[in-house]
N, C-alpha and C positions, 0 to 999 in steps of 0.2 A: 414284299412290296411296300415302299415308303408311303407316308401320308400324301405327299405330292403326287406320286405315281397313281395312287388310288383315285385321287381327285381328278387328275387328268384322264384316266381311264373312264371313270363315271361320266365326266363331262363329255368326252368324245362319243360315248355310247348314247348319251341323251341326244347329242346333236344328230347322230346317225339315225336314231329312231324318228326324230322330228323331220329330218330331211327325207327319209323314205316315205313317211306318211304324207308329206306334201309333194312327193314326186321328185325330189332332188336326189342325185346320185353322187356319192363320194367314191372315186376310183383312183387307182394309182396312176402316176404319170402326169404329164402336163408341165407347162412352164411356170416360172415364179411369178411373172407379171400377170395381173388379172385385168382383162379389158373392162372398162366401165360401160356396162350395158343397162339400158333401161327397158325392161321387158314387162310383159303382162304380169300381174300380181302373183300368179301361181306358177310362173316359169323360173327355174333357178337362174340366178344372176351370177356370172362368173365362170371360170373354167375349173372343173373338178380335178383333183389330183393330190398328190402328197407334196408337202413342203418341209424343207429342212429348217427347223427353228432351234435357237438356243433356249434351253429350258431352265427356268429359275424357280427355286423354292421360295416360299413366302419369307423365309429368314434371310434371303439374299444369296444363298448358296447357288453357284452355277452348276447345274446338273449335267451340262454338256449338250451337244447337238443331238437332236432326234428327228426322225421323219415322222410327221403326223399328217393326218388328213386335213387339207385345207377346208375351212368351213365355207360351204356354198349353200345358200338358201334362196328361196323366192322372196320378192318383195313383201308378200303377205306374211311370210315367217319372220322377215326382218322387222316388220311393223309390230308383230307380237313381242319380239325379243327386246326392241329398243324403245326408248321414249320418243315422242314426236320430234323433239329437238335433236336428239342423237341420230335419229333416222335421217333428218334433213342434212345434218352435217356429214355423217359417216357413209350414207348410201346415195346422197345427192350432191356431194362435194360442196356443202354449204359452209358458212362460217358464222359462229355464234357472235353476238354483240360483245365488243370489248368490255372488260370488267363485269361481265354478267355471270361468270362461272366460278367454280371453286378451285381448289388445288393450288392456291398461291402459297408456296413455301410451307409445307406441313411442319408442324412443331416437333415431329419425331421422325426417326429413320423409317424408310420403307421403299417400296417400289410402285411404279405406275404400270397397270396392265391395260390392255385394250378392253374397252367397255363392251365390245361385241363378242370376243372370243377368249379373253383372258391371257393372250400372249403378252409376255413381259416386254415392256417398251423403254422405260427409263428408271434410273435409280434416283431417288429424291435428292441424293447428295449432289447431283449435277444440275439441279434446278436453280435459277437465279432470277432476280427481279429485273425484267427487261423494261419495265415501265409501259408495256404495250397493252396491258389488260388481258393477256393470255399467258398460260403457263409456259415457260420457256426453259429449255435445257441446253447445255453446251455439248452434250453427246448422248447417243442412245445407249441403252444397256448392252445391246448386241446389234451390230450392223445388219446381220442376216435377218433380224426380226422386222426390218422395215423395207419398203419398196420406195424407190425414188423415181418420179416421172416428171418430165418437163410439162409445165402448166403456162399456157399463153392466154388464159382467159382474162377478160377485162383490160386488154391491151398491155398486160404486164408479162415479163419473162421471169417465171418463178420455178421452184423445184417443189413439187407436191410430195408429201410423205403419206404412205398408206401402211396399214398393217399387213405383214406377210402372211399371217395366219388366216386372214379372212378377206383381205383386199379392201377393207373399209378406210375411207379417207380420215386422216388425223389432223393435218395442218400443213405447214410449209417449213422449209429450212432456208436460212439466210446466212450470209457471211459477215454479219455485223455483231457476232457474239464475243464473249470474253475468251481469254486464254484459259486453258491450253490449246483449244481447237479453233477459236475465232468463229465458231458457228453458233447460230441461234435456231434450235428447233422449236418453232412457235406452234403450239398445239391448241386444239379446241378442248375446253374442260370436259364437255359432254362426251368426248371420245375416250376419256381416261377414267380408270377406277384406281383409287389409291388403296394400297394394302400395307398396313403398318407392319414393320419388321417383327417377326415372332422370334422368340429365343428358345433354346433347348431343342 
């Protein structure tokens, strides 16, 4: 078993133990889209089941698609796992203040993972300075690792982006980005964790 496989296995076992202890269940089946539910603090939020994700090692190698349990936790467990700012953005569909976060063009190669469940989201090579004050990317590392949903909040018609591994809100995608895609995946810094590319 490789180092990344061991890390994923340990992480999933830890998630499962925490979920069972808190009353959350992780079972096979279910759809990819996770409904946005605001329940009592100890009630699991989201639909349990497996999800097909593209798995990436920290050195950037694509390890291929794998079925993994979707991370489903209660609000109380999410509050323990995330900072208050990350909880507001990722579990309450909030938006951090522009220019308040990190991750603006890292100085070295690497990838961005979900701050909640470590799903690989973006390669740093696809990040660009959008001038908006939020980390922006012209494509995801793998389309299957994201969920797109229509967002009509605040009188705007937008496409919201969530993590397929846990259903957490990440940001929005717009069609005013650079070539080759013309897209701008505008993400909240608190929803991302940068991992510098390892070698060997």
